[in-house]
N, C-alpha and C positions, 0 to 999 in steps of 0.2 A: 556741366558734364551729365550724361545720363545716369539714372540711379544705380545701374549695375556697375558703375565705375567707382562706387563708394563702398566703404565698409564701416562697421561700428565695433568699437572695442570697449568692453565693460570689464572693470577691475575692482576687486576687493582684496586688501592685503593689510598686514601690519604697517602702521605709519612709521616712516623713517626718512632721513634725508636721501636725496638722489633718485627718487622714484620717477619724477617727471623728466629729469635729465636722461635717465636710462631709457625711458620709453621714447622720448622725442629723438634722441640720438640714433636709436635703433631704426625708427621709421625713416628718418632722413637718409640714413645709410642705404636703405633699400628702395629709395625713390618715392616714398609716400609723402603726400602733402596733407598736413593737419588742417581741417577746415572748421572744426568746432571742438571745444574742450570744456567740460564741467568737472568739478572736483569737490570733494567734501572730506573732512576728517573729524572724527569724534574727539571730544575733550578729555576722555579718560586716558589714563597712562598705564600701559601703552595704548595709543589710539589706533583706530582702524581707518584706513584710507580708502576712498571710493573715487572712481573716475569713469566718465563716459566720454569717449573720444570718437569723432568722425574723421575719416581720412579718405582722400582720393587714391584710387588704386590703378589708374590708367597707365602710370609710368613705373610700376614696380619692376624690379629687376629679377623677380621670380614669381611663381604663381601664388595665389592667396593661400593655398594649402601648404606650400613650402614656407611661406612667410609665417604661418601659424606654428609650424614645427620649429623654425628658427627662434621665434619669439619665446616659445616654451623653454627652450634650452638656455637662451642668452639673457632673458629678462624675467620671465615668470618664475622660474625655479629659484634664482638667487634672491628674489624679493618675496618668495612664498605667496604667490598670488593665486587667487581663484579668479578665473577670467574666461571670457569668450570673445572671439573675433569672427564676425559673420558679415557676409555681403549684405548691403542695405536694401537691395532691390527686391529681395524675395518677400512675398506677402505671407504672413502667418496664416496657417490653415485652422479655422476655428469652427466650433459647433456651439449651438445655443440650446439650453434647456429652459423650458417655459411651462407655465400652467395656464390659467385662464386670463390673467392680466397681461394684455399685449402691448401696452404703451411703450415699454422699454424695447421690446422685440421689434416693433415697427421702426423705431429710430435706428436700431442696428441694421435692419434690412435696407433702409434708405442710405445710410452712411456707406455701407458696403457697395450698394449698386452705383452710387455716385463716385466711388473710388476715393472717398475721403478718409477711409480707414485702410491702413496697410494690412488688409486681411482678405482672405478668401473664405466666404461662408459656405462650408461644405454641406451642412444639414441643420435642421431644427428637430429636436426631440421634445415631446410633450406628453404629460400624463392625462391630457384631455385632447379631444379632436378639434376643439373650437377654432384654433388658429390655422388649420390646414389651408382653407381657401386663400387667406392673405399671404401665407408663406409661399404657396405654390404659384401665386400670381407674380412673384419675383423670380420664378424659375429655380427655387431652392427646394431640395428634397425635404419632405416632412415625414416624420415617423411618430405614430401614436404608440406610446409604451405605457400602459396603465401601471400605476405604482401605488400600492397601499402597504401599510406597515407589515401586514402578515405575509406579503409576497415581495418584500423589498429586495431580497437577495436574487430572486429570479428576474425581477425587473432590471436590476443593475447589471446582471450578467448579460441580458439582452442589449442594454445600452452600450456596454463595453464592447460587445461584438460589433455593433453598428459603428462606434467611434473608431475602433481598430487602432492601427499605429500611425495613421496619417494625421490625425487631429493634434495640433500643437497647443491649443488653448480651448478650454471649455468655459462658457459664459452662462451663469445662472441669472437669467433675465426675469426675475420674480418666479422662480421655480419653487413652488410652495411645498417642497418635500425635503426632508433631511437626507443628505447623502452620507453613506456609511464611511467610516475610516478606511475600509478596504477599497472603496471606489476612489477616495481622495488620494490614496497611495499610488494610484496609477498616473496621477497628474500633479506631482509635487510643485507647489507654487505656480500651477498652470490652470487653476480653476478660480475665476473671479465671480464673486457674488455681489449683488446690490441689496443692501439691507435698508429698509425704510425707516431708519432712525439715525440720529447722530451718536453712533456707538462711542463709548460703552453704555450710553443711556438707553434704556428700553430695549434691551436684547430680548430675543425670543419672539413669541407669537403676538400678533396684533399690537404693534408698537404705537399706532395712531390712537387706539383706545387707551393705552397706557399713558400716552402724552396728554390726552384730553383729561383723563382722571387726575393728572397732576397739575393741570392748569398752566401748561408751558407757554412761553412767549416766543419761542422759536421751535420749528420742526426741522429735521435734517434728513440726509441720506448719506450712506457710507458704502463705498466700494472697497472690498477687501479680498485678499486671497483666502481660500477655504482651507481650513485645517481640521483635524479631528475634534478640536474644541469648537462647539457651536458658537458662531458669531464672534470668535476670538482670534481670527487670523490677522496677519499683517495688513494694516490699513493703507490703501493706495491713495484714495481721494475722498473728500467730504465737502458738503455744502449745506447751508441752512437758509431758511426763509422765515420772516417775522410773521407772527399771528397774534390775535388778540382774544380777549374773553368772549367775543362775539362768534368765534369760530366753533362750529360743531365738529364731530368726528369726520363727517363727509367733507367739510371744508379743509380740514387738516390733510385728508387724503388727496384732495385736489391740488393743494400746494405741493404736497410730497411727490406727486407723480411727475411734475416738472423737474423737481430736484433729482429724482431718481434717474430720469433720462439723461440729464446733463452729467451727473456724476459718473454713471456707468460708461457713457461714451468716452469721457476723458480717460478713465482708468484703462479701458480696452485700448484706446489709441496709444497711450503711453507704453503699455505693455508691448504692443505690436511694433512700436518704434524702438524697442530696447532702451527705454528710459528709466526702468525700475530695477533696483537692486535690493534684494531681501537680505536683511541682517537681523538675526535673532527673530524677534516677533515685531519688527518694524520694517519700514521701507525707506530707502533713499530714492527720491523721484527727481530726475533731472529734466523737468518740464520747461 
C-alpha cells in the first residue's frame, strides 16, 4: 500500500493489564490492520509502558481525525495515555544549523536529496558563510546569521524568525555555538545535536583534545535532544571507534568525523520516522 495509507501510533502510559487488548480491539473494530508493533515496559513498580504501532488506514470506517477523537475517548483516557497518531506519509520539515565543519551537513543534504530521510530540508542556517556554495548547489536556502556571545539574543531572534512555525525539527550539525534555554523552549524535544564524544565522557569544548589527554582507547559520538543543560539532554544514539596510543588529536578527529555522520543520520532518521519516545531524561528508541 502507498505510504499515505499508513499511520503511526506512539503511546506512553502507566503499565497495567489490558493495554494491548484495548488498542488492538479498537483498531480492529474500525477497520485498521496492524502491520508492525514494538513495545517496552520499565521494571519499576508501577512501571511505564511504551508502544510504537504501524497500521494500515485504507479501510477505516471513519477519517483519521475521527479515529483520533474516538481513540482519545475510548482508549487513551481510560488508560491515562500520552499519545500521538499521525499519517506516516508526511515528511518532517527540518532545518539545519551548522558552523564551519560541514561533514555532517553534507551527509544530511545527500540523504534528503536521495529521499532516504523522511524529511524535507527547508533551510540551513550558519554563523559562518563558508557552507553557502555547497548548500545552494542542492537547491536548499542558506542563511548566514553571525552569532557571538555578546549578540546571541539578537542572533537567535533572527533565527527564530527564519525558522517560523513550519520547522518541526532543528538539527545542530556541528553548530559550534551554545543555544539559549529560551531558544530551546521553542522546540521541546525537537532539537537534535551531534556531540563529538561518547557522552557523558568529555562533555563541553574540544572533546578530542580531552580524549587525547586521557589516552583513551575508544572515541565516540552522541546524538541527543538539546535541553537547557549543556550536553545533558536525552541520548538517542551513540557509536564508538577503537584507537591506539599512536593516534594524535588529528587522528581522533578523523575517526570521529565518520562516527558523527553515522550517529546523527540514524538519530534524525529515527526521529522523522516517529521511532523515539522521550521519558524523563532518557529515550525509548524502537529502531
